[in-house]
VOKOL-146558 format. One record per residue (C-alpha): x, y, z; residue number from 1; residue in one letter. Coordinates in Angstrom, 3 decimals, padded with zeros to 6 digits. Example, Ala and Ser with C-alpha at 12.3 -4.5 7.8 and 13.67 -1.06 7.14 Angstrom:
BEGIN
+----------+----------+----------+-----+---+
:       c1 :       c2 :       c3 :   k : r :
+----------+----------+----------+-----+---+
:  012.300 : -004.500 :  007.800 :   1 : a :
:  013.670 : -001.060 :  007.140 :   2 : s :
+----------+----------+----------+-----+---+
//
This chain:
BEGIN
+----------+----------+----------+-----+---+
:       c1 :       c2 :       c3 :   k : r :
+----------+----------+----------+-----+---+
:  000.000 :  000.000 :  000.000 :   1 : m :
:  001.506 :  003.403 : -000.980 :   2 : p :
:  002.595 :  005.646 :  001.892 :   3 : i :
:  000.740 :  008.948 :  002.043 :   4 : k :
:  002.703 :  012.183 :  002.164 :   5 : r :
:  002.697 :  013.766 :  005.644 :   6 : l :
:  003.426 :  017.490 :  005.113 :   7 : p :
:  003.548 :  018.226 :  008.852 :   8 : n :
:  006.697 :  016.072 :  009.190 :   9 : i :
:  010.050 :  017.466 :  008.045 :  10 : q :
:  012.110 :  014.321 :  008.639 :  11 : y :
:  013.030 :  011.547 :  011.060 :  12 : l :
:  016.405 :  012.019 :  012.751 :  13 : q :
:  018.675 :  009.453 :  014.376 :  14 : c :
:  019.455 :  010.376 :  017.966 :  15 : l :
:  022.876 :  008.702 :  017.743 :  16 : i :
:  024.406 :  009.935 :  014.482 :  17 : c :
:  022.012 :  012.705 :  013.443 :  18 : g :
:  021.192 :  011.132 :  010.052 :  19 : e :
:  017.914 :  012.405 :  008.577 :  20 : k :
:  015.314 :  010.319 :  006.728 :  21 : y :
:  012.071 :  011.022 :  004.908 :  22 : h :
:  009.180 :  009.313 :  006.707 :  23 : h :
:  008.720 :  006.988 :  003.744 :  24 : s :
:  012.347 :  005.747 :  003.882 :  25 : e :
:  012.346 :  003.954 :  007.241 :  26 : v :
:  009.737 :  002.259 :  009.400 :  27 : d :
:  011.512 :  001.967 :  012.715 :  28 : y :
:  015.194 :  002.682 :  013.393 :  29 : v :
:  018.279 :  004.188 :  011.766 :  30 : c :
:  019.768 :  001.335 :  009.697 :  31 : p :
:  023.290 :  002.430 :  010.651 :  32 : k :
:  022.786 :  001.331 :  014.256 :  33 : h :
:  020.504 : -001.674 :  014.078 :  34 : g :
:  017.911 : -001.933 :  016.842 :  35 : y :
:  019.600 :  000.871 :  018.816 :  36 : e :
:  019.162 :  003.574 :  016.140 :  37 : g :
:  016.314 :  005.425 :  017.839 :  38 : i :
:  014.638 :  008.058 :  015.652 :  39 : l :
:  012.883 :  011.294 :  016.538 :  40 : d :
:  010.073 :  012.818 :  014.468 :  41 : i :
:  010.908 :  016.435 :  013.547 :  42 : v :
:  007.911 :  018.560 :  012.590 :  43 : y :
:  007.337 :  021.528 :  010.307 :  44 : n :
:  006.065 :  023.942 :  012.935 :  45 : y :
:  005.445 :  026.799 :  010.485 :  46 : d :
:  003.111 :  024.545 :  008.526 :  47 : y :
:  001.407 :  023.326 :  011.716 :  48 : i :
:  000.846 :  026.950 :  012.825 :  49 : q :
: -001.272 :  027.432 :  009.710 :  50 : s :
: -003.447 :  024.430 :  010.577 :  51 : l :
: -004.246 :  024.651 :  014.255 :  52 : t :
: -004.261 :  026.766 :  017.405 :  53 : h :
: -005.215 :  026.044 :  021.035 :  54 : p :
: -008.401 :  028.085 :  020.570 :  55 : r :
: -009.476 :  025.585 :  017.928 :  56 : q :
: -008.845 :  022.704 :  020.320 :  57 : w :
: -011.146 :  024.297 :  022.877 :  58 : l :
: -013.944 :  024.725 :  020.318 :  59 : r :
: -013.928 :  021.072 :  019.284 :  60 : q :
: -016.555 :  018.746 :  020.703 :  61 : t :
: -014.183 :  015.795 :  020.238 :  62 : d :
: -012.214 :  015.494 :  023.471 :  63 : q :
: -010.090 :  012.573 :  022.288 :  64 : s :
: -006.412 :  012.780 :  021.358 :  65 : m :
: -007.369 :  013.066 :  017.694 :  66 : w :
: -008.145 :  016.762 :  018.081 :  67 : r :
: -004.350 :  017.172 :  017.954 :  68 : y :
: -004.149 :  015.518 :  014.524 :  69 : k :
: -002.123 :  018.401 :  013.047 :  70 : a :
:  000.677 :  017.529 :  015.485 :  71 : l :
:  000.509 :  013.780 :  014.944 :  72 : l :
:  002.295 :  011.617 :  012.328 :  73 : p :
: -000.880 :  010.511 :  010.562 :  74 : i :
: -002.701 :  011.552 :  007.411 :  75 : a :
: -005.568 :  013.993 :  007.762 :  76 : n :
: -008.016 :  011.408 :  006.393 :  77 : d :
: -006.552 :  008.497 :  008.375 :  78 : a :
: -008.796 :  005.717 :  009.673 :  79 : w :
: -009.300 :  006.189 :  013.433 :  80 : l :
: -010.178 :  003.532 :  016.053 :  81 : p :
: -013.572 :  003.301 :  017.697 :  82 : m :
: -012.345 :  003.480 :  021.294 :  83 : l :
: -012.107 :  006.981 :  022.769 :  84 : k :
: -008.497 :  007.643 :  023.747 :  85 : i :
: -007.430 :  010.769 :  025.622 :  86 : g :
: -009.436 :  013.420 :  027.433 :  87 : g :
: -008.466 :  012.125 :  030.894 :  88 : t :
: -009.086 :  014.346 :  033.933 :  89 : p :
: -006.570 :  016.624 :  035.608 :  90 : l :
: -007.587 :  016.924 :  039.255 :  91 : y :
: -006.807 :  019.967 :  041.378 :  92 : d :
: -005.458 :  018.119 :  044.447 :  93 : a :
: -005.806 :  020.914 :  046.999 :  94 : k :
: -005.600 :  018.593 :  049.995 :  95 : r :
: -002.295 :  017.201 :  048.767 :  96 : l :
: -000.948 :  020.680 :  048.072 :  97 : a :
: -001.904 :  021.892 :  051.555 :  98 : d :
: -000.412 :  018.822 :  053.246 :  99 : d :
:  002.845 :  019.134 :  051.298 : 100 : l :
:  003.136 :  022.919 :  051.580 : 101 : g :
:  003.057 :  023.451 :  047.810 : 102 : l :
:  001.348 :  026.185 :  045.813 : 103 : a :
: -000.481 :  023.825 :  043.483 : 104 : k :
: -000.626 :  020.070 :  042.902 : 105 : v :
: -002.605 :  018.414 :  040.137 : 106 : w :
: -003.011 :  014.703 :  039.437 : 107 : v :
: -003.371 :  013.676 :  035.806 : 108 : k :
: -005.258 :  010.378 :  035.943 : 109 : d :
: -004.401 :  008.176 :  032.961 : 110 : e :
: -006.083 :  005.286 :  034.747 : 111 : g :
: -009.255 :  006.633 :  033.140 : 112 : r :
: -008.193 :  005.588 :  029.645 : 113 : q :
: -010.140 :  002.930 :  027.725 : 114 : a :
: -007.843 :  000.103 :  028.911 : 115 : t :
: -006.842 :  001.980 :  032.073 : 116 : a :
: -003.337 :  003.242 :  031.285 : 117 : s :
: -001.491 :  005.972 :  029.405 : 118 : l :
: -000.197 :  003.330 :  026.992 : 119 : k :
: -003.502 :  003.630 :  025.106 : 120 : d :
: -002.166 :  006.809 :  023.500 : 121 : r :
:  000.735 :  004.966 :  021.861 : 122 : a :
: -001.357 :  001.934 :  020.928 : 123 : a :
: -003.835 :  004.164 :  019.123 : 124 : a :
: -001.063 :  005.539 :  016.908 : 125 : i :
:  000.251 :  002.004 :  016.301 : 126 : a :
: -003.117 :  000.741 :  015.101 : 127 : v :
: -003.638 :  003.751 :  012.822 : 128 : v :
: -000.154 :  003.359 :  011.289 : 129 : k :
: -000.652 : -000.396 :  010.834 : 130 : a :
: -004.013 :  000.159 :  009.114 : 131 : k :
: -002.397 :  002.693 :  006.776 : 132 : a :
:  000.229 :  000.092 :  005.849 : 133 : k :
: -002.321 : -002.682 :  005.409 : 134 : g :
: -000.485 : -005.149 :  007.659 : 135 : v :
: -002.201 : -008.280 :  008.965 : 136 : e :
: -000.610 : -008.512 :  012.428 : 137 : v :
:  000.585 : -006.028 :  015.053 : 138 : i :
:  002.970 : -007.246 :  017.735 : 139 : t :
:  004.401 : -005.880 :  020.972 : 140 : a :
:  006.382 : -006.852 :  024.048 : 141 : a :
:  005.050 : -005.658 :  027.374 : 142 : s :
:  004.890 : -006.207 :  031.103 : 143 : t :
:  001.156 : -005.650 :  030.821 : 144 : g :
: -000.084 : -002.116 :  030.151 : 145 : n :
:  001.234 : -001.650 :  026.617 : 146 : a :
: -000.082 : -005.096 :  025.787 : 147 : a :
: -003.509 : -004.358 :  027.241 : 148 : a :
: -003.657 : -001.086 :  025.338 : 149 : a :
: -002.775 : -002.717 :  022.043 : 150 : l :
: -005.148 : -005.604 :  022.739 : 151 : s :
: -008.103 : -003.306 :  023.355 : 152 : g :
: -007.410 : -001.067 :  020.371 : 153 : l :
: -006.984 : -004.083 :  018.096 : 154 : c :
: -010.195 : -005.662 :  019.368 : 155 : a :
: -012.110 : -002.486 :  018.547 : 156 : s :
: -010.786 : -002.542 :  014.982 : 157 : s :
: -010.714 : -006.268 :  014.198 : 158 : g :
: -006.928 : -006.283 :  014.005 : 159 : q :
: -005.030 : -009.496 :  014.711 : 160 : r :
: -002.263 : -009.050 :  017.280 : 161 : n :
:  000.423 : -011.176 :  018.933 : 162 : v :
:  001.815 : -010.085 :  022.293 : 163 : i :
:  004.928 : -011.233 :  024.147 : 164 : f :
:  004.561 : -010.933 :  027.928 : 165 : v :
:  006.796 : -012.107 :  030.804 : 166 : p :
:  004.895 : -014.827 :  032.653 : 167 : k :
:  005.537 : -012.856 :  035.861 : 168 : s :
:  003.143 : -010.091 :  034.724 : 169 : a :
:  000.093 : -009.560 :  037.013 : 170 : p :
: -002.739 : -012.015 :  036.197 : 171 : p :
: -005.232 : -009.150 :  035.810 : 172 : a :
: -003.179 : -007.708 :  032.960 : 173 : k :
: -002.813 : -011.052 :  031.192 : 174 : i :
: -006.540 : -011.693 :  031.611 : 175 : t :
: -007.257 : -008.350 :  029.959 : 176 : q :
: -005.369 : -009.543 :  026.868 : 177 : l :
: -007.165 : -012.853 :  026.693 : 178 : l :
: -010.676 : -011.437 :  026.974 : 179 : v :
: -009.886 : -009.061 :  024.084 : 180 : c :
: -008.852 : -011.995 :  021.923 : 181 : g :
: -005.109 : -011.395 :  021.676 : 182 : s :
: -002.657 : -014.185 :  020.927 : 183 : e :
: -000.460 : -014.175 :  024.039 : 184 : v :
:  003.067 : -015.552 :  024.159 : 185 : m :
:  004.075 : -016.002 :  027.812 : 186 : l :
:  007.843 : -015.620 :  028.010 : 187 : v :
:  009.841 : -017.528 :  030.606 : 188 : d :
:  012.088 : -014.547 :  031.279 : 189 : g :
:  012.192 : -010.765 :  031.733 : 190 : t :
:  010.652 : -007.900 :  029.799 : 191 : y :
:  013.956 : -007.515 :  027.976 : 192 : d :
:  013.718 : -011.171 :  026.868 : 193 : d :
:  010.169 : -010.580 :  025.632 : 194 : a :
:  011.315 : -007.465 :  023.756 : 195 : f :
:  014.063 : -009.370 :  021.942 : 196 : d :
:  011.716 : -012.210 :  020.961 : 197 : l :
:  009.217 : -009.679 :  019.638 : 198 : c :
:  011.887 : -008.076 :  017.437 : 199 : l :
:  012.813 : -011.497 :  016.070 : 200 : q :
:  009.184 : -012.240 :  015.227 : 201 : a :
:  008.848 : -008.871 :  013.491 : 202 : t :
:  011.865 : -009.560 :  011.284 : 203 : a :
:  010.766 : -013.121 :  010.497 : 204 : e :
:  007.064 : -012.565 :  009.826 : 205 : h :
:  006.872 : -008.935 :  008.680 : 206 : g :
:  004.482 : -007.929 :  011.462 : 207 : w :
:  004.015 : -004.286 :  012.466 : 208 : y :
:  005.953 : -003.655 :  015.680 : 209 : n :
:  004.523 : -001.394 :  018.379 : 210 : r :
:  007.505 : -001.600 :  020.762 : 211 : n :
:  008.589 :  001.645 :  022.359 : 212 : t :
:  011.940 :  003.084 :  021.235 : 213 : a :
:  012.077 :  000.679 :  018.294 : 214 : y :
:  008.957 :  002.301 :  016.813 : 215 : n :
:  009.543 :  006.100 :  016.838 : 216 : p :
:  005.858 :  006.919 :  016.487 : 217 : y :
:  004.956 :  005.669 :  019.966 : 218 : m :
:  006.460 :  008.795 :  021.533 : 219 : t :
:  004.114 :  010.845 :  019.374 : 220 : e :
:  001.044 :  009.192 :  020.868 : 221 : g :
:  002.244 :  009.575 :  024.431 : 222 : k :
:  003.091 :  013.262 :  023.995 : 223 : k :
: -000.613 :  014.114 :  023.723 : 224 : t :
: -000.881 :  013.904 :  027.517 : 225 : v :
:  001.190 :  017.113 :  027.671 : 226 : s :
: -001.147 :  018.883 :  025.259 : 227 : y :
: -004.056 :  017.999 :  027.548 : 228 : e :
: -002.251 :  019.261 :  030.649 : 229 : i :
: -001.566 :  022.512 :  028.795 : 230 : f :
: -005.233 :  022.853 :  027.822 : 231 : e :
: -006.555 :  021.891 :  031.248 : 232 : q :
: -004.345 :  024.493 :  032.918 : 233 : l :
: -005.842 :  027.206 :  030.747 : 234 : g :
: -003.045 :  027.398 :  028.193 : 235 : g :
: -000.158 :  027.241 :  030.650 : 236 : m :
:  002.544 :  024.759 :  031.602 : 237 : a :
:  003.231 :  023.711 :  035.214 : 238 : p :
:  006.628 :  024.219 :  036.825 : 239 : d :
:  007.238 :  020.513 :  037.467 : 240 : v :
:  005.890 :  017.198 :  036.170 : 241 : v :
:  006.700 :  013.921 :  037.925 : 242 : l :
:  006.739 :  010.796 :  035.776 : 243 : v :
:  007.540 :  007.192 :  036.697 : 244 : s :
:  010.213 :  005.747 :  034.410 : 245 : v :
:  010.951 :  002.232 :  033.209 : 246 : g :
:  011.619 :  001.990 :  029.482 : 247 : d :
:  011.725 :  005.780 :  029.229 : 248 : g :
:  009.125 :  006.282 :  026.499 : 249 : c :
:  006.520 :  008.053 :  028.622 : 250 : i :
:  008.834 :  010.725 :  030.004 : 251 : i :
:  010.272 :  011.130 :  026.509 : 252 : g :
:  006.739 :  011.657 :  025.217 : 253 : g :
:  005.858 :  014.128 :  027.973 : 254 : v :
:  008.944 :  016.155 :  027.064 : 255 : y :
:  008.184 :  015.986 :  023.327 : 256 : k :
:  004.685 :  017.335 :  023.910 : 257 : g :
:  005.901 :  020.360 :  025.864 : 258 : f :
:  008.782 :  020.819 :  023.414 : 259 : k :
:  006.224 :  021.042 :  020.576 : 260 : d :
:  004.212 :  023.642 :  022.487 : 261 : l :
:  007.365 :  025.654 :  023.168 : 262 : y :
:  008.465 :  025.488 :  019.517 : 263 : a :
:  005.043 :  026.768 :  018.490 : 264 : l :
:  005.395 :  029.668 :  020.924 : 265 : g :
:  002.384 :  028.602 :  022.965 : 266 : w :
:  004.279 :  028.220 :  026.270 : 267 : i :
:  007.184 :  030.250 :  027.614 : 268 : q :
:  009.086 :  027.415 :  029.263 : 269 : q :
:  009.202 :  023.630 :  029.387 : 270 : i :
:  008.390 :  022.169 :  032.824 : 271 : p :
:  011.167 :  020.547 :  034.831 : 272 : r :
:  010.657 :  016.822 :  034.404 : 273 : l :
:  011.471 :  014.563 :  037.336 : 274 : i :
:  011.875 :  010.932 :  036.354 : 275 : g :
:  011.056 :  008.522 :  039.171 : 276 : v :
:  012.623 :  005.069 :  039.076 : 277 : q :
:  012.293 :  002.117 :  041.423 : 278 : a :
:  015.492 :  001.488 :  043.404 : 279 : e :
:  015.691 : -001.990 :  041.908 : 280 : g :
:  015.296 : -000.696 :  038.347 : 281 : s :
:  017.446 :  002.426 :  038.393 : 282 : n :
:  019.427 :  002.270 :  035.153 : 283 : y :
:  018.670 :  005.836 :  034.097 : 284 : l :
:  019.137 :  007.279 :  037.576 : 285 : y :
:  022.613 :  005.746 :  037.745 : 286 : e :
:  023.500 :  006.939 :  034.256 : 287 : a :
:  022.303 :  010.476 :  035.031 : 288 : w :
:  023.965 :  010.683 :  038.426 : 289 : k :
:  027.316 :  009.288 :  037.220 : 290 : n :
:  027.171 :  010.895 :  033.743 : 291 : q :
:  027.557 :  007.496 :  032.079 : 292 : e :
:  027.467 :  006.847 :  028.342 : 293 : d :
:  024.100 :  005.343 :  027.404 : 294 : l :
:  025.664 :  003.591 :  024.408 : 295 : q :
:  028.152 :  001.633 :  026.509 : 296 : t :
:  026.454 :  001.250 :  029.891 : 297 : k :
:  025.493 : -002.443 :  030.264 : 298 : p :
:  022.052 : -003.649 :  031.361 : 299 : p :
:  021.299 : -004.076 :  035.047 : 300 : i :
:  019.285 : -006.838 :  036.667 : 301 : k :
:  015.979 : -005.138 :  037.349 : 302 : a :
:  013.742 : -006.177 :  040.234 : 303 : h :
:  010.754 : -004.233 :  041.497 : 304 : t :
:  007.135 : -004.974 :  042.321 : 305 : l :
:  006.179 : -002.062 :  040.071 : 306 : a :
:  006.217 : -004.278 :  036.994 : 307 : d :
:  005.320 : -001.488 :  034.584 : 308 : s :
:  008.616 :  000.311 :  035.292 : 309 : i :
:  010.868 : -002.730 :  035.526 : 310 : s :
:  013.505 : -002.575 :  032.763 : 311 : a :
:  017.082 : -003.796 :  032.903 : 312 : g :
:  017.927 : -001.870 :  029.750 : 313 : l :
:  015.520 :  001.027 :  029.093 : 314 : p :
:  014.873 :  000.922 :  025.360 : 315 : r :
:  014.018 :  004.616 :  025.081 : 316 : d :
:  016.875 :  005.718 :  027.315 : 317 : r :
:  018.183 :  008.390 :  024.929 : 318 : i :
:  014.858 :  010.243 :  024.812 : 319 : k :
:  014.351 :  009.796 :  028.560 : 320 : a :
:  017.753 :  011.264 :  029.373 : 321 : m :
:  017.195 :  014.181 :  027.014 : 322 : e :
:  013.839 :  014.858 :  028.666 : 323 : a :
:  015.396 :  015.264 :  032.098 : 324 : v :
:  018.600 :  017.046 :  031.087 : 325 : v :
:  017.058 :  019.459 :  028.572 : 326 : a :
:  014.239 :  020.406 :  030.961 : 327 : s :
:  016.727 :  020.983 :  033.813 : 328 : k :
:  014.980 :  018.264 :  035.781 : 329 : g :
:  016.320 :  015.251 :  037.670 : 330 : a :
:  016.088 :  011.527 :  038.170 : 331 : f :
:  015.476 :  010.047 :  041.610 : 332 : l :
:  014.700 :  006.633 :  043.040 : 333 : t :
:  012.112 :  005.327 :  045.471 : 334 : v :
:  011.991 :  001.985 :  047.253 : 335 : s :
:  009.292 : -000.603 :  046.673 : 336 : d :
:  008.064 :  000.141 :  050.191 : 337 : e :
:  007.732 :  003.837 :  049.375 : 338 : e :
:  005.866 :  002.954 :  046.187 : 339 : i :
:  003.418 :  000.709 :  048.052 : 340 : l :
:  002.781 :  003.277 :  050.766 : 341 : l :
:  002.093 :  005.897 :  048.114 : 342 : a :
: -000.888 :  003.910 :  046.776 : 343 : i :
: -003.211 :  004.469 :  049.793 : 344 : p :
: -001.679 :  007.899 :  050.500 : 345 : q :
: -002.639 :  009.142 :  047.063 : 346 : l :
: -006.005 :  007.381 :  047.011 : 347 : a :
: -007.096 :  008.593 :  050.463 : 348 : s :
: -006.388 :  012.243 :  049.588 : 349 : k :
: -007.600 :  012.331 :  045.973 : 350 : t :
: -009.684 :  009.245 :  045.247 : 351 : g :
: -007.238 :  008.312 :  042.486 : 352 : v :
: -006.386 :  004.607 :  042.716 : 353 : f :
: -002.995 :  004.092 :  041.102 : 354 : a :
: -001.141 :  000.916 :  040.271 : 355 : e :
:  002.393 :  000.731 :  041.735 : 356 : p :
:  004.050 :  002.350 :  038.703 : 357 : a :
:  001.579 :  005.236 :  038.835 : 358 : g :
:  001.950 :  005.655 :  042.594 : 359 : a :
:  005.727 :  005.821 :  042.102 : 360 : a :
:  005.277 :  009.331 :  040.700 : 361 : a :
:  003.620 :  010.461 :  043.940 : 362 : y :
:  006.283 :  008.710 :  046.018 : 363 : a :
:  008.765 :  010.612 :  043.865 : 364 : g :
:  007.090 :  013.915 :  044.730 : 365 : l :
:  007.582 :  013.224 :  048.442 : 366 : l :
:  011.255 :  012.422 :  047.798 : 367 : k :
:  011.672 :  015.456 :  045.530 : 368 : a :
:  010.436 :  017.747 :  048.318 : 369 : i :
:  012.950 :  016.182 :  050.726 : 370 : e :
:  015.756 :  016.751 :  048.216 : 371 : q :
:  014.693 :  020.359 :  047.461 : 372 : d :
:  013.969 :  019.476 :  043.845 : 373 : l :
:  010.482 :  020.956 :  044.293 : 374 : v :
:  009.935 :  024.305 :  045.994 : 375 : q :
:  006.909 :  025.636 :  047.889 : 376 : a :
:  005.984 :  028.078 :  045.114 : 377 : a :
:  006.030 :  025.426 :  042.387 : 378 : d :
:  002.977 :  024.242 :  040.514 : 379 : s :
:  003.265 :  020.465 :  040.184 : 380 : v :
:  001.606 :  017.751 :  038.106 : 381 : v :
:  001.786 :  014.127 :  039.250 : 382 : v :
:  001.205 :  011.759 :  036.351 : 383 : l :
: -000.633 :  008.576 :  037.317 : 384 : n :
:  000.078 :  006.220 :  034.442 : 385 : t :
: -002.261 :  003.328 :  035.304 : 386 : g :
: -005.274 :  002.201 :  037.319 : 387 : n :
: -004.817 :  000.313 :  040.586 : 388 : g :
: -007.355 : -002.321 :  039.562 : 389 : l :
: -004.665 : -003.714 :  037.260 : 390 : k :
: -002.679 : -004.888 :  040.295 : 391 : d :
: -004.950 : -005.607 :  043.259 : 392 : i :
: -002.234 : -007.681 :  044.944 : 393 : k :
: -000.034 : -004.602 :  045.003 : 394 : g :
: -002.767 : -002.590 :  046.705 : 395 : a :
: -003.348 : -005.367 :  049.249 : 396 : q :
:  000.363 : -005.412 :  050.066 : 397 : k :
:  000.205 : -001.645 :  050.508 : 398 : a :
: -002.590 : -001.929 :  053.071 : 399 : l :
: -000.722 : -004.645 :  054.959 : 400 : e :
:  002.429 : -002.539 :  054.961 : 401 : l :
:  000.771 :  000.536 :  056.437 : 402 : c :
: -001.159 : -001.558 :  058.957 : 403 : g :
: -004.604 : -000.694 :  057.653 : 404 : k :
: -007.447 : -003.083 :  058.206 : 405 : k :
: -010.536 : -003.122 :  056.102 : 406 : a :
: -013.307 : -001.150 :  057.804 : 407 : k :
: -016.105 : -003.571 :  057.102 : 408 : v :
: -019.202 : -003.695 :  059.220 : 409 : i :
: -021.365 : -006.779 :  058.894 : 410 : q :
: -025.058 : -006.041 :  059.109 : 411 : v :
: -027.471 : -008.860 :  059.801 : 412 : q :
: -030.945 : -008.498 :  058.434 : 413 : r :
: -033.588 : -009.033 :  061.092 : 414 : h :
: -037.253 : -009.713 :  060.620 : 415 : r :
: -039.519 : -006.920 :  061.815 : 416 : v :
+----------+----------+----------+-----+---+
//
C-alpha cells in the first residue's frame, strides 16, 4: 500500500548519528545502528501553525487525542479507532498541596483511559499506522499495560495481534489480553527477553511492531498527555511534572509534547521533568547521576514490584535522558516500600487509585520535596500512568504494609 505524504513532518532524525530520513524511507530505526538507532520525528512547525491553534482545540466537541491531529504523524483522512483515547481528567489536588506545603498540585489520571493506562495513547497511533500500511498482524512486548492497550485497540478494529509478555506479569493484565482476543506468548524470562523475541518475530514474519523506542511513532502518541495538561491548565505549563520511568518512552513523550508547544510559541518554558525510578530498576538514575554513556552502559538486573517500570535496559533511554537534562529536571529513586505506601496515600487524599508504577510518581514527589527538587511556590503535576485495579495484589500489600485493616461492618438483616 503506498505511503501517504505527511506534510507536517520534516524528517526523522537518528538520535545517535544525526542522520535524517524522509518518513517513507524507514519504518523503525536508523539502519546504521541496528535496533539501537532510535529516531525522533521532527515537525514543520510553520506549517502546523497554519493548521491549528489552542483556541481551535477548545472549540472542538471531540475530546479525544485526535483533536491534535495536526501535530501527529498521521494523514488527515486516516482511519481512526472506535475506542475513545485521551481526554483524561486533571484533578486539582488541593488537599495534597496543603499537606505538602506546595502552591499547586494536580493529578493527571491516565487510569481513566479505555484500557486503564497511558499506553492507550501509543497503541492508538500504532493501530492507525498499521491500518495505513495494510499489515495483517501487530505485535508488541510488554509487562502488561502496553499489551492491554494494544489488545483493546486491536479488538475495537478487528486487528489481529500477537503479544509477548513475561509470565511474571500480574494475572489481571494477562486476563485483559485474553478477553480481548489477543494471541499471548508467555515468556519464561524478563521484559527484555520478551522485547528481543518480539523483534525477532517482526523480522521473520513482517508484522508491524509497536515496541517503544524501536517504533519512533509511539512517543508521538504519548506526547498528547502534555497537550491535555496545557489545555486543562488554561493554556499554561506547570513548573514541574513527575513521571515514573521504566523503558523511558513516557517521560520522553511528555517532554516531546511540551517541546512542541514551546516550539510553536504557545508556552514560555518547558516544565522541569522529574523521572522517578524504582530502586531496583534504576538504570537511568545511575546513568544520570554518574554521567555514564548510554551507548556503553550495560544492562542491570531489574527487580521491582512495580512491573510497569521494571527494565534492565531502558529501550528509550536516549529520549528519557534528554527529557530530564534538557528540561533541567532530575532523576530520583524510590523503594518498593515507598511505592506501596504511596498507593493508599494518594487514594485517600484524591480518590485516584494508582497501580504501583503510577503511585511511584507520587512517592517521587515526596522524595523530591525532601531533596529540594520541588519548591513551595512550584505548581506540580503528578502523572498517574495506570489504574490500581490492574494490580490488586499490590494494593493489598500496601494496606498490609501501612497496617490498615478493612473497615467492614457486617449487618445482619432481622425480621420486623
